[in-house]
C-alpha positions in Angstrom: 107.8 96.8 66.6 107.1 100.1 64.9 105.6 103.0 66.7 102.4 104.2 65.0 101.9 107.9 64.2 100.6 109.7 67.3 101.1 106.7 69.5 103.4 106.2 72.5 104.7 103.4 74.7 104.3 103.8 78.5 106.4 102.2 81.3 105.6 102.3 85.0 106.7 100.3 88.0 106.3 99.8 91.7 102.7 100.7 92.5 102.9 98.6 95.7 99.1 98.4 96.0 98.2 97.2 99.5 100.9 99.4 101.2 101.1 100.9 103.7 97.4 100.6 104.5 94.1 100.1 102.8 93.2 103.8 102.7 96.4 105.1 101.2 96.5 102.1 98.8 93.0 102.9 97.6 93.9 106.6 97.0 96.9 105.5 95.0 94.9 103.0 93.0 92.5 105.8 92.0 95.4 108.0 90.8 96.8 105.1 88.8 93.3 104.5 87.2 93.1 108.2 86.3 96.6 108.0 84.7 95.6 105.0 82.7 92.4 106.7 81.6 94.5 109.7 80.5 97.1 107.7 78.5 94.7 105.2 76.9 94.0 107.2 73.7 97.7 107.4 72.9 99.0 104.1 74.3 100.2 101.7 71.7 101.5 99.4 74.5 101.9 99.6 78.3 104.6 98.0 80.4 104.0 97.4 84.1 107.5 96.6 85.4 107.0 94.7 88.6 105.8 95.2 92.2 102.4 96.3 91.1 101.2 94.7 94.3 102.9 94.9 97.6 102.1 91.2 98.0 100.5 88.7 95.7 100.1 84.9 96.0 97.6 82.9 93.9 96.2 79.9 95.7 94.5 77.4 93.5 91.1 78.8 94.4 91.8 82.1 96.1 93.7 85.4 95.5 94.3 88.4 97.7 91.3 90.7 98.2 91.3 94.2 96.7 92.8 96.0 93.7 89.7 95.2 91.6 89.7 98.7 90.0 93.1 98.2 88.6 92.4 94.7 87.4 89.2 95.9 85.7 91.0 98.7 84.0 93.7 96.4 82.7 91.1 94.0 81.4 89.4 97.0 79.7 92.7 98.0 78.0 93.5 94.5 76.7 89.9 94.0 75.6 90.3 97.1 73.4 93.5 95.6 71.9 96.1 97.6 73.8 98.8 95.1 74.9 99.7 95.3 78.6 103.0 93.6 79.6 103.4 92.7 83.2 106.7 91.8 84.9 106.9 90.1 88.3 108.9 91.9 91.0 110.3 90.9 94.3 106.9 91.6 96.0 104.6 89.9 93.5 106.8 87.1 92.1 104.0 84.7 93.0 101.8 85.8 90.2 101.0 82.6 88.3 98.3 82.1 85.7 95.2 84.0 87.1 96.2 87.5 86.0 97.4 86.6 82.5 94.3 84.5 81.9 91.7 86.8 83.4 93.2 90.2 82.4 94.8 89.2 79.1 98.3 90.5 80.0 101.6 89.1 78.9 103.6 87.9 81.9 107.4 88.0 82.2 109.7 86.8 85.0 113.0 87.8 83.5 114.2 91.0 81.7 113.1 91.3 78.1 114.9 92.9 75.2 112.7 94.7 72.7 113.3 96.8 69.6 111.0 99.7 68.8 111.8 101.5 65.5 115.6 101.8 65.8 115.9 101.6 69.5 117.1 98.6 71.5 115.6 98.5 75.0 116.1 96.1 77.9 113.2 96.1 80.4 113.0 94.3 83.8 112.1 94.9 87.4 115.7 94.8 88.4 115.7 92.7 91.6 118.7 90.5 91.9 120.7 92.2 89.1 124.1 93.7 89.5 126.6 93.3 92.3 125.7 93.1 96.0 122.4 92.1 97.7 123.6 88.5 98.1 121.0 87.7 100.9 118.1 88.7 98.6 119.5 86.7 95.7 119.6 83.6 97.8 116.1 84.3 99.1 114.8 84.8 95.6 116.0 81.3 94.7 114.1 79.9 97.7 110.9 81.8 96.8 111.1 80.7 93.2 111.6 77.0 94.2 108.4 75.0 93.3 108.7 73.0 96.5 108.7 76.2 98.6 105.7 77.5 96.7 103.9 74.2 97.2 104.6 74.4 100.9 103.3 78.0 101.2 100.2 77.0 99.4 99.4 74.5 102.1 98.9 77.4 104.5 95.4 78.7 104.8 94.9 81.9 102.8 93.9 83.8 105.9 97.2 83.0 107.6 99.4 82.9 104.5 98.4 86.3 103.1 98.5 87.8 106.6 102.0 86.4 107.2 103.4 87.6 103.9 101.8 91.0 104.3 103.3 91.4 107.7 106.8 90.4 106.4 106.5 92.9 103.5 105.6 95.8 105.8 108.5 95.0 108.2 110.9 94.8 105.2 109.6 98.2 104.0 109.9 99.8 107.5 113.5 98.6 107.9 114.5 100.2 104.6 112.4 103.3 104.8 114.2 106.4 103.5 117.2 104.5 102.1 115.7 104.4 98.6 115.4 108.2 98.5 119.2 108.8 98.7 121.5 108.8 95.7 125.0 107.8 96.9 126.8 108.0 93.6 127.2 105.8 90.6 129.5 103.3 92.3 126.7 102.3 94.7 123.9 102.1 92.1 123.7 98.3 91.4 121.4 98.5 88.5 123.5 101.3 86.9 126.6 99.1 87.3 124.7 96.1 85.8 123.7 98.2 82.8 127.3 99.6 82.4 128.6 96.0 82.4 126.1 94.8 79.9 127.1 97.7 77.6 130.5 96.1 77.3 129.0 92.8 76.2 126.2 93.9 73.9 125.5 97.7 73.7 121.9 98.8 73.6 120.2 102.2 73.8 118.1 102.1 77.0 117.9 100.0 80.2 114.5 100.5 82.0 114.2 99.1 85.5 112.0 99.5 88.6 112.8 98.2 92.1 115.2 101.0 93.1 112.2 103.4 93.8 114.3 106.5 93.1 113.5 108.0 89.6 116.9 108.2 87.8 118.2 109.0 84.4 121.9 108.2 84.0 124.2 108.2 81.0 126.3 105.1 80.5 130.0 105.2 79.8 129.7 103.3 76.5 126.7 105.3 75.2 123.2 104.2 76.2 121.0 105.4 79.0 119.9 103.8 82.3 116.5 104.9 83.5 114.9 103.9 86.8 111.1 104.3 86.6 110.7 105.3 90.3 107.5 104.4 92.1 103.9 105.6 93.0 104.2 105.8 96.8 105.8 109.2 96.5 106.9 110.2 93.0 104.1 108.9 90.7 106.7 108.7 87.9 106.8 106.7 84.6 108.5 106.8 81.3 107.2 107.5 77.8 108.8 106.4 74.5 108.0 108.9 71.7 110.0 110.5 68.9 112.6 107.8 69.3 113.6 108.8 72.8 112.5 107.7 76.3 112.1 110.2 79.1 110.7 110.3 82.7 107.5 112.0 83.5 105.3 112.5 86.5 101.6 112.3 87.1 100.7 115.4 89.1 97.3 117.0 89.6 95.8 114.9 86.8 98.5 116.1 84.4 101.6 114.7 82.8 104.7 116.8 83.4 108.4 116.2 82.7 110.4 114.8 85.6 113.6 116.7 85.4 115.2 115.8 88.7 117.9 113.1 89.4 119.6 113.3 86.0 123.3 112.2 86.0 
């Protein structure tokens, strides 16, 4: 892929629409739409890197209510020929064929390596990568099992969506505040994953979500690890332009550099 003159590639993650309640989710959705409207003229491509929804499950004939503004905006972007790439995360891994078909996005379940001009970039949500988090890695295998998905689909949507939403909120409450603390490189699992990958096949940038804390970290063997942050508190995202990728923040209807959390 070659970046066209005057164009940029945008990366964002962890909108968590639906959390923590309808009112705050709707306010966040409007901020996201305003951001998408703002970047549309310069966007060559847009990558949405997982956990766009706090919960999503597609029944054969039903989907969760809400989020229609974002869905409509994405459809508008793809109708105009702007590619939108969507990665599943740990909260919305049960996206199946509805969103790709109706909104025209390209869906990914695993990290993807792309090359833009001379830059090699690895993009993924980040859940289950790196050392640690064994309980989640086991749970992810269960959730990705077709038999388990079939069994969940047997639940009535009123009950199934309520149950999953309740579980998501409890999980968030139990980890509240932990994602805002940087404990050092030795405890950053995605940084450790990127550092290990650099020894195998060096690339220029690793872009992940999931961690929620916006981070820019230099790797030992060259390269840079960037965590995209989230839109519950930080409203951060990354821009590829001039052969570099940097974190920015959407604040008061403006794009400003995000200069914190650089290591």
